[in-house]
N, C-alpha and C positions, 0 to 999 in steps of 0.2 A: 443120674441111678441107676445101683447095678443090675442086675439078673436075678437076685433073689429079692430086692427089693421090689422090683417092678412085676415079678410071680404076683409077692401076694398084694399090692395093690391092686391088678387086675382081677383076679380073685376076687375082690373085694364091691368091684367096679361092677362087675356081671351079676356081683351077685345084690347090688343095692339096683339095677341096671333093670334086671330082671324081675323084683319086686315092686318096682313102679311100674311097669310095662303091663305086668298079670292085674294085680290090682287095675288100670285101665280099662285092658281090655276084656275083663272076665269081668270084672261088680261098677266100673261104672264110675271108679274111683279115682280120685288125681290130688295126692297131698303135695306136688311141688308142680311147679312151671312146666307147657312146656319145653321154653328155651334154657329151662334147668335141668333137665331131662337129655337137652340136647348136647350140653352143656358135660354133661355127665360121657354122653356116648364119644365124644370128639375126643376127650382124653383118655377113652379105652383105647380109641383108633388108632391116636397116636404112640401109646404104648406100643402095641401090638405090631403098629408100622416097625415099632426103632425092635421090635423081638419080636419076631416073626413067627421061631420055633415057638414061642407060649399063645400060636394066635390055634380054639380048638373047634369043630364044627359045634359045637352049643354057645359058643360064644353071643352075645347079642346083638353083638356088627356079623353075624354068617345067619341073622334068618329075621323072619318079613315079621310077626306078629305073637296074639300070645292064643292061646286054647279058644276056641268057638262054645258060646254058651250050650248048655245040654239041655234046658227048656224047648229050645227052636227045633225044628229039622233044618240036620246036617246038607250043604250043599257041596258037590262037588265040580271047582270051576274048571270050566273048558280050558281056560287059560290062565294062569300060576299070576296073582296081583302082588307083581313084585313092588320092594321098596326104591327111593331113591340116592344117588351120594349128595350130600349137601356141598356148597360150594359157599363160602361168605366174604371174595373179596374177587377180585378182579384175573389177580395170578393162578387166582383154586380154579377160577373160567377158560383161563386163555390156556391151564395143565390140560384141565378133560377136553379142549379141541385139541390140543398137541396128542395127546394117549389116541380117540379117537382116527386121529385123522393120519395117523401112521397103522391100525386095525384095516380099516381100507383102503390106504393107498394111492389118496385124492382128500382134494380141499373138501369142506362140507358146502354144501352150495349156500344154505343158509337157515335160518330160527325160526321158530314162532314159540314165541314167550303170553305166559299167561299168569295169570295173579296166583295165588293156593292160595284158594278159600278153607278157613280149619271149621271142618262139619267131620261127617264120617261117607267115609266111603261105601261106593253099593257100587254092584252089578246087574244093570236090568235085559233081561232076556225076553225077545219077543221073538213069536211063530206065527207068520200069515198076517202081521201087522200089529198082532192083538198081544197085548204088556203078558204075558203069562209067569215071571219071576222076575223077582226082585232078591237079594244079595248081600249079606254085608260078607267083607272086604277075610274075615275071619284069621286065619295064620297063614291067608296066600292062598295055601292051594283049597282048604275047606270053608266055608260059612254061615250062615245063618239064614236059613231062607221067613223075609219078612215083608213078601209079598203087598200083603194087606195092608200093611201100612205103611208103604211106602203110595200103595194105591190112595191114601189120603190125601197124598200133595200134588195140587193142581196143577204145578210146571212137571209132573210126569206126565207123560200122554197115556192114558189109556188104549188109542188105536193108533198106528203113523200113520202120516199120508203118504203111502206110497206112492203114487199118482203122482207127487211131484220129483221123483226120480225116475231117469231117466233110463231104458235099457232092463235087463231080464234082471232080478234080485231072487235072491236066496232066500228059502222058507224060513230062516229061525236070522235074527239079527239081533248079534249084542252090543250093548256099549259102558262106558262108567261114569258115576261121575260122583259128586260131592250134595249130600244133604245139609244145609244150611239154614240158619235161624239167626234172624236180623238181630241187632245189638240192642235198638228199641224194644223187643219183644221180650228178646233174653231181662234185658231189665223192667219189664210190666212181669214177667211168669216169678222173677224172684219176688219183688213185693209182694205177690200174692203166698209165696211159698209162707215171706215172714210173716205178713199176718195169721196165717196159719202158725204159727211154729212151727216150720215145718224145717227144714237144713239148706242151706242156699247153695244153688250150683255154681262152681268153679268157674267155669265159662260158656260161651255159647257150644261150645266143640262139646262139650261134656252133655248141656241140654239136650242137642241134637241127638249125639249117641242114643243117650237114657232114653227119648220119646221112640226114636223107631225101634227099638228093646223093650221096646212092652208088650204083652199080653193082648191087651186090651187096644184094638187099633181108638176106638174110640181117646184113647189119651196122646198118641199121634197126631189125631184129625185137630183137638184144641188148641195145641200149639201153635201152628200157622205157619209150618215147614215148609223151606224150600229147596230145589234143587239145578244145579248148573251139572251138565254133563262135560265132560272135557276129554274122552275115549270111545272113538269109535271101532271096534274089536276085529267089527265085520269086513271083508274086502268089496266096496262101493263101489270097485276102479277109483276112489279117490289116490293122486298120484303125492296128496305134498299134507300133511297134518293141519296145516288151513285149509284146505278143501274138503277134509273131516268135519271140521269144522261148519265147516254152510253145509255140507250135508246131514248135519244132524240138527240143523237150523231148519232145515227143509222138511222135514220130517217129522218135526214139531216142538223137538225139543226148547231148550232155553239154555242159549250157554252167553258163558261171558260179553258183555261187552265191550271188557280194559284189553281184550288180546291180542296184540300187532305183530307183526311178523316184520324179521331185522332182515338185511343182506350180511353184519357178519357178529362177533359174537360181543364187536366194545359196544354197536346199536344195541343187542338182548342185556348189558351191564347199563346201558344205561339207562334202556327201561326201568331194571333194576332199578334204583339210584330214583329217579323219578319220584315211584310208587313208593320209594321208602321214605318221604316227607309228605307223601298227598293220602296216603293210606290213611290214618285214624278220620279222615271225610268221609269213608266209604260206608256201606250201610250195615256190610258183613264183617266178623275177625279178618286180616289172615296175618299170616309170619312170613311171608315172603314167596317166592315166584318163580314156577316149574319155568326152562329154559329144554328149548326140544327140538330136536336138528327135524327142520322142518322135510326132506326127503323122504318118501315113505323106503325107496330101495336103501339109501343108505339105513332109512333105520334097520330095515333085516339084514343088510351087511351085520352091524354093527352087536345088533342082538343083545345078550345078556350077561352077567357072569357070577358066579353065587347066585344070588338072592336078589339084583339089583341089574335094572337095567341099563347099557351104557350108553343110549341115544337120548336121554332124558336127564336134571342137573336140577337140585330145590336151591334153589339160592336163596337164601335166609337173611334175612332183614336182619341189624346189630340185635340184639338181645337184649331187653333190659333186665330181665335175669341170667345170671349166671354163675358157677361154681368155681373154685379158687378154695386155695390152705390157707392159714391163718399163719405169717411166720413168725410172728412177736404182737403182743400190744402193749403200746406207749400211749403217754398221759402228754395231754398239749395242757400251756397254762394258758388262758384267754384275759382279752382288758378286762374283767373281771373280776379275775382271781380266780374262777372258774376251771375243776380243772376235768378234760373228756380224757376217757378212755377212747383210742381209735387203734384197730385192727392195720397190722403193717401183711400186705397180702403178697402171696407168689400174682407176680401183673399178671394181668387177663382183661381180656377187650371187653368190654361193655356199653351198649349203646354208642356206639361208634367210636370209642376211645380209648386208650390203653388206663389201667388205675392200679396203684399199689396202693390204697388206701381207703377205710371205710369207717364209720363212728360208728363206733358202741355206745353212747353218750351219754351214761354211766353207769354209778355200779348197780342197780335194780333191773337197767336192759342187760348187762351179762351175766347175770343171777339170774336170769327171766329166759335167755334166751341157751344158757350153761356154756357159752361159747366158752372154748382153753386153748392156748399157744397150740398149732397144730393139728385143729379140726380143720374136714374138708366145709366146707357153707355155701350156703347160696346170697349173692349179693344182687341190690337192684338200684338202678340206676337214674333219675327223671332229672333231665335237662342240664344245666350245669352245678347242680346241689350232689358233693360228696355225695357216694354209694352210702346203701345201709346192711346190717345185716338180716336176711328175713330169716333162714333158719339154719340150724345145725346137722349135717347129717350123722346121725351117731353110730348110725352102723357100719360108717367106715372108719370107725376108731378103731387104731392100734393097741391102745394103751399107754402109749406114751406121751400123751398130751400134757399139759401142764396146767393148772388154774393161775387166774389171776387176782391176787390181790390190790385194791387201792391204794396206792402209797400212803405214809403215815406222817411221810416229810412233802413238801414241795422237788419236785423232781429240776426246779430251775436255783430255789435258793437256799433251801433245805429247813426252812422254814416248817412249822407242826400244818398241818391242813383239818380239817373241821369240815364237818356237814352240819347244816342249819334245820334247824325245826321245820321242819314241812318242806323241805324242797332234797330234791332226790342229787343235786350234784354237790361234791366236795370243794374244799375253798382255799388258797393258799390264806395261813392267818397276817403275811404281810401284805400291806398297804402296798410299799416301794419298791414290791418284788420287780425284779428288770425283766422278767419274764410277760407281766404285767401292763410296768410302762411302756415296753418295746408293744405289744396289743393296741394300748392306745394311741399311740403314736402313727401306727398304721392305720386303723381306725380311721382316727382322725383328715389323715390325708387321702382318703380310701373316696370314690366317686360321689358317690352318694355324700358326702361330708364337702372336702378343701377341692380335693378333687386337682392332687400338686402332679403335673403329669413329672418324671424322672422319677420319683421319692419312691422309689421302691421297697419290699420288705429287705432287702439284704441294703440297697443302701441306707435304711434307715437302723440297721443292725451295724453297719463297718462306724457311721457318725457316733453312735452310742460307746461303741468301742474304742473311740478313738477321743471317749470325753467331748465331743462335738457339743451332744447333746442329753439334755435327761429325762425332759418333759417338754410338753406340746407348744410352750410357746419360743424353747430354744432355738427352733425351727427358723423364726421369723427376726432370728441374732446371726443368724449366719452370712459369711460375706464370703464373696470369691475368693479370696486369700486363704480360708480356711478350709477347703475344699483341693485346690490346684494341685498340693503336695499328697491325695489320696490316691493312693492303687484306686485305676476304674476313671480314676478324672483327668482334663487336661484343662488349658484354658476356654477353650471350646464350651465342654461339657457343662464344668462350673457356671461361667456365664448364661446358660441356658435352662440350667438349676436356680439361680438367686435370679432368673428372669419369672419364673413362675411360682415364685415360691411368690414374691413382688406379686405377680397380678391376681394372687390366688384372691388376697387378702379386705377384697372387697368380695364379701359373701350374704346370703340371701338367711333370712333367720329361722326358715326351715333347717336349712342345711347346717347354719353355726350350731342350733339343738342336739341335732343328729349327729355331728363331729365330736359333742363333746360326751358323748361313750354311757352317756346315765345306762342304768342300770335297765331291763325291759323298755327301754323305748329307740324304737327303729323310727327307720323313714315315716310311713305314715302316723303313727305317735306325733312325733316329732312335726311335722305339717297340721295336725290339728290342734296344737299347743304353739303353731307361728302364726296360727288362724284364728286362734280364739283372743289370745292375749296383743296380738298384733304389734306389740316392740317388748324386748328382751328385760328390761329394765320391769316391766309390770309381770314378765313371766317368774324373775328371780324375786320377786316379793310376796311374790301367791302364797296365801294358808292351805290348808291340807283341805280344806270342808272345800275350797274355791276347784281345789286340782278335782275332788272327787266328786266335783258337778259338769265335767265335762264331759260330752257325750263318748260313747266310746275309753272311755279311761275309769281303772277299775281301782280297788282300792290300793290294790299291791304297786300299782304304775304309781297313784298319785301317788304315796308313802316314799316310793323310791326318787319321785322328783324330787320332793320336798326337801328330804335326806340330804339327797345332793347339794342343791341351794344352800343347806344348812352351814354343811362341810367347809370350815376355815380351810384348807389345803387345794379345794374345787374355788372358791371365791379369789384366793390368792392367783389362782393361776389366768383366772377369765378377766380380772383387773390387769393383768399383765397383759394378754393377746392386747385388752383394749389400750394400753399404754404404748404398743406396739405398732399400733395404724390399721389395725384391723378392726373392719368399718363393715356395722353390721344395719342391712338394709330390709327394714320392714315393708312386710305383704299390702300393696294395695288395695283398700275396702273395696269391689266388688258384690255388685247381685248377682248371684248365679241365676240364670237365665238360660230358657229352652228348656229343648227334653232331657237332659244329659244331669237336673238340677234333682239333687239327693239321689244319681240314680249311683247302685255301686259295681265298681268295674274288680276283676283280677285276671293277672296277665299272667300267659304261660307263654310258652315257646319265643323264637329268635322272631322278631318284625323288620320285612327287607327297608320300608324305608324311614322308621323309627328309630329312636334306641331306646330302651324300657324308661331310661328318664322322662324323656322328650315325650314320649308318651302317655307316662302321669300327667306329667305337668298339663299337655293339653289336655285332660281331662276333667284335671280342679280349674283352670283357668275356665270349662266350662258348667262349673255345677254339679261336675261326681265327685266322686270317690272311691276312692284305692282301696283293695284290701292284698293283703298279702294268703290268705286262707278263704276255700267256696266251704260255702256257708247257702242255708235255705234262703237266707236275704241276700244273698247277691243275685245283681240283676241280668250283666253281661259276662262269660267268658269271652277272651279275646284271646284266640288261638295263633300262635307263630308257626315259624318250622318248626319241629322236632316236640313238639308241647310234652308237658308230665305226665305225674298221676293227677296232678287239677283238674284236665280236661276228662278223666272217666271218672272222678267222683262230680261231679258238673252235668257229665250224662246220668248218672243215677241219681240223680237230684233234681233232674231234668231242667237244670239251668238254661238260658238261650244261651246259645254257641257260636260265638259270628269269628268267621275266616279276619285278615288283614284290611282285605279292600273295602267289606262291609264297616269294618273298624273306622275306617278315616273319614266314608260315608258319615257317617252316625258323628266323627269329628267334622265334619263342612254346618 
């Protein structure tokens, strides 16, 4: 990016960031997520670092907050409430430490790390031990007085326990804290809003902020708010930040039980990593941790720069929502012939991994979002799923963005495309399309199906290009001599692949049904079919009426299954597979017993002791059912590491959420 392009982009970013900050700080409104706004600010910060001559005093990177609300009495803070620098990696933390050690010309002695609860920052003032004033952060220098609202929070003492502190104390004591609301209370209040047909609160922080900014203290009192203090502004003889927390606790304040001191920056980083996985189990929302230079003398030496403190930094957990640019929109052809538009992105880190693709699903979704090539967008990612486009930031458009139109011809075989009545997707009209066959074969050998180790997408494409395979049955006709002359293959690798193919020939009925790639039939439907029929020959001969009567299989799915087995080309492939000694193992008839009988489970996140497929198998063996989506009928959500959006939905619906340890106990 050249100077002129950077100048225009910076101007657009500043305008957009200021608009979102104003909406949030002045009107308690939020159009995009915190992590998406952080992503925009990071882009602006990076551009300003690259082109320092473009930094201006009014840039969002140079100021703290928005304007205070006029309806409250304004309060000038005795000490400015400054912002924090952000860190996203161990390298960022090491850079911060090195900068600080150069300034004070000595090693940082230790650190104190606290979870960064997501709420409203407040300043609390006590005179002779009595709570006399509470104020919001405001713009960092001037806030709004909200004393009466804060008095409704039980965790804020109206009178300090001064007798607990030794020595002579100053008449005025000031602290800072965070007003928060539990995720459970947030959900309850939103349910009430829903019943009233009123607008829902976007997140717990918005609700906490909105409650404190009500003129009527009874509103704040009804919300069951909480407050954790995190900074003692008055000198009470504390030598470290940790001692300050101990003093605040003695005075009668609530401090976070999760705070810890660390000897070095590596330990502080490890603290952040540990909570990155565990944070969803907390009753309060948190988006990161604050790492503080523990020694007060070193804190004072470091001081501040501009609008930020040097001696503390916010480590942000990997964002589930970030902003990036759409470089192009391409179309993929799936195993059913469906055309899926995919956004090619400027690579960006989201939820702990770098991504360069996001699904756009179909033409209707592109129109709904109005996404164009060149747009700045918000994407989100949960678990291992390909990211979704959440929102287009239209205010950042330059006028050079291009609209996308679904192709009238298949991008692979050039056959006409068609959109079937009642469906959102376009399809390639050629049932023999190369892309369709390739995707069918990739699906056929996947983990949930034949699970042939060493037969990945690139090898499959190579075998197709060499004319060695044309369909799934051809896999079982491969010989060692076919593979050895090919690039990537030698005698040993050819041996290994042939062995893996032969070992896969015995397959369970549910996996075999899934491997066929019948439209609308996923792993759970395949298992239901296997369990119902118990024999593949019975399934092949099943009539439409019988399929319609199977629990959890609707008319559309039933018709898709029936049509699949009526199609001659499919019958031919199945016959060929069986002639090649593919042996289908029927499920054992067992009576579902125990407390898992008919219990419905949903799995999310990574489990340490079981693979996803093994966990599903264990549930089914004990009579339970597994679903891919959370609904009011779900009995348990099993949450492993880095759970996705299913976790949040389960919370909203009040579904019982269990961790891996509880899950294993259930299986016993």
